[in-house]
Structures are given as structure tokens and as C-alpha cells.
KETILUM-624403 format. One record per residue: x, y, z of N, C-alpha, C in turn. Coordinates in steps of 0.02 Angstrom, whole numbers. Example, Ala and Ser with C-alpha at 12.3 -4.5 7.8 and 13.67 -1.06 7.14 Angstrom:
# KETILUM-624403
     n.px     n.py     n.pz    ca.px    ca.py    ca.pz     c.px     c.py     c.pz
      660     -284      390      615     -225      390      660     -165      390
      642     -112      354      684      -53      357      645        2      394
//
This chain:
# KETILUM-624403
     n.px     n.py     n.pz    ca.px    ca.py    ca.pz     c.px     c.py     c.pz
     -660     4431     4649     -616     4488     4652     -614     4512     4725
     -556     4534     4746     -546     4556     4815     -522     4628     4815
     -552     4668     4858     -529     4737     4866     -465     4736     4906
     -421     4783     4894     -357     4787     4929     -368     4791     5004
     -333     4746     5041     -337     4746     5114     -400     4715     5142
     -444     4689     5101     -507     4660     5124     -503     4584     5115
     -506     4545     5171     -499     4472     5166     -563     4437     5142
     -616     4473     5129     -679     4444     5108     -695     4465     5037
     -717     4417     4994     -735     4436     4925     -792     4487     4925
     -790     4530     4876     -845     4577     4867     -905     4539     4840
     -965     4558     4859    -1025     4522     4840    -1057     4551     4777
    -1017     4562     4726    -1044     4587     4663    -1047     4530     4613
    -1107     4511     4593    -1118     4456     4547    -1132     4481     4476
    -1120     4545     4463    -1137     4575     4398    -1073     4596     4362
    -1067     4577     4299    -1010     4596     4257    -1013     4671     4245
     -957     4707     4257     -957     4779     4246     -958     4799     4172
     -948     4751     4127     -949     4767     4055    -1016     4756     4022
    -1048     4699     4036    -1111     4684     4002    -1172     4687     4047
    -1161     4689     4113    -1217     4692     4160    -1248     4624     4174
    -1221     4571     4144    -1247     4504     4156    -1213     4472     4216
    -1235     4411     4235    -1203     4377     4291    -1130     4361     4274
    -1085     4372     4323    -1014     4362     4309     -989     4292     4327
    -1029     4252     4362    -1010     4184     4379     -952     4181     4428
     -942     4233     4467     -887     4236     4516     -904     4192     4576
     -869     4136     4583     -881     4090     4639     -868     4122     4707
     -812     4160     4716     -801     4192     4781     -855     4243     4798
     -879     4280     4749     -933     4329     4762     -997     4294     4783
    -1011     4236     4752    -1071     4199     4769    -1066     4165     4837
    -1007     4138     4853    -1000     4101     4915     -978     4144     4974
     -946     4201     4959     -922     4244     5013     -854     4222     5040
     -820     4176     5005     -755     4152     5028     -710     4137     4968
     -645     4141     4979     -597     4125     4926     -576     4052     4930
     -610     4011     4970     -590     3942     4981     -604     3896     4922
     -650     3913     4878     -667     3870     4822     -636     3893     4757
     -638     3850     4707     -611     3869     4641     -657     3917     4603
     -628     3952     4557     -666     3997     4513     -637     3993     4443
     -680     3998     4393     -659     3993     4323     -604     4044     4306
     -606     4102     4339     -561     4156     4320     -489     4146     4342
     -476     4097     4385     -407     4088     4407     -362     4063     4351
     -390     4036     4298     -350     4013     4242     -362     4055     4179
     -404     4105     4185     -419     4149     4128     -367     4204     4121
     -359     4229     4060     -314     4285     4048     -357     4346     4030
     -343     4402     4062     -379     4464     4050     -330     4515     4022
     -341     4538     3962     -295     4586     3931     -302     4654     3965
     -249     4693     3959     -250     4761     3985     -306     4800     3951
     -314     4790     3885     -365     4826     3848     -435     4809     3874
     -446     4745     3889     -510     4724     3917     -522     4756     3985
     -472     4753     4028     -479     4783     4095     -488     4858     4090
     -458     4890     4040     -466     4963     4032     -537     4982     4012
     -575     4934     3985     -645     4947     3966     -692     4951     4026
     -670     4926     4084     -712     4929     4144     -717     5002     4166
     -778     5026     4178     -785     5096     4200     -744     5108     4264
     -711     5165     4269     -668     5179     4326     -701     5167     4394
     -764     5185     4401     -799     5177     4465     -809     5103     4484
     -804     5058     4435     -816     4987     4448     -752     4945     4448
     -695     4976     4438     -632     4938     4438     -617     4913     4508
     -595     4850     4510     -577     4817     4573     -637     4809     4620
     -698     4810     4592     -757     4800     4633     -800     4742     4608
     -788     4718     4546     -828     4664     4518     -788     4627     4465
     -803     4563     4456     -768     4522     4407     -802     4527     4338
     -761     4524     4287     -785     4520     4218     -811     4449     4207
     -866     4441     4171     -894     4375     4158     -852     4336     4107
     -862     4271     4105     -825     4228     4059     -838     4248     3986
     -900     4265     3970     -917     4284     3901     -878     4346     3879
     -875     4397     3921     -838     4457     3904     -763     4443     3902
     -738     4402     3948     -667     4385     3948     -649     4347     3884
     -692     4301     3864     -680     4262     3803     -682     4307     3742
     -731     4351     3739     -737     4397     3683     -676     4443     3679
     -651     4464     3736     -591     4506     3738     -530     4468     3714
     -525     4404     3731     -469     4363     3709     -472     4352     3633
     -533     4343     3607     -541     4332     3535     -526     4394     3494
     -533     4453     3526     -523     4515     3488     -449     4529     3475
     -406     4486     3504     -334     4494     3491     -299     4538     3541
     -331     4557     3596     -299     4597     3647     -242     4556     3678
     -189     4589     3697     -134     4556     3730     -153     4543     3803
     -137     4483     3830     -154     4468     3900     -117     4515     3948
     -151     4532     4003     -119     4573     4055      -69     4531     4093
      -16     4560     4116       35     4523     4154       14     4513     4225
//
């Protein structure tokens, strides 16, 4: 995840929903040059709305939470 106007990934490796590791490759490597699982994932608006306001746009949701959100029937965010 990248903060607006910041060319460097944020170094947050913790999912803002479950507190577990988020598996964010850019956060781990410090660069957007490599692939990340989330580039092909869909995140519903409802799932993104569950992120606490203070943590929005500062950390990536983990694959497990993203998958659980998709299974719950939430509509994907555009």
C-alpha cells in the first residue's frame, strides 16, 4: 500500500483487521518493483470500511481477511 504522494511503500507488515502478518511484498521489500498477491485480489467496499479510520491507507489487509471478506458476499470495490 502506498500513501498519497509517497513513492516508497509504507513499512507496515500487520493487517489492520486481524493484527496478523499481511504478506505485503512492497512493505517487506521497501519497493514497488516486485509482484504482490494483492494486485489481483478484489477488496469489497464493505471490507475496506471495516478498517479502523486511523489505519486506512497505512497498511494492507492480509490475504486471509481479504478471502474471508470475498466469501461473505461483499461486493468488490471498484
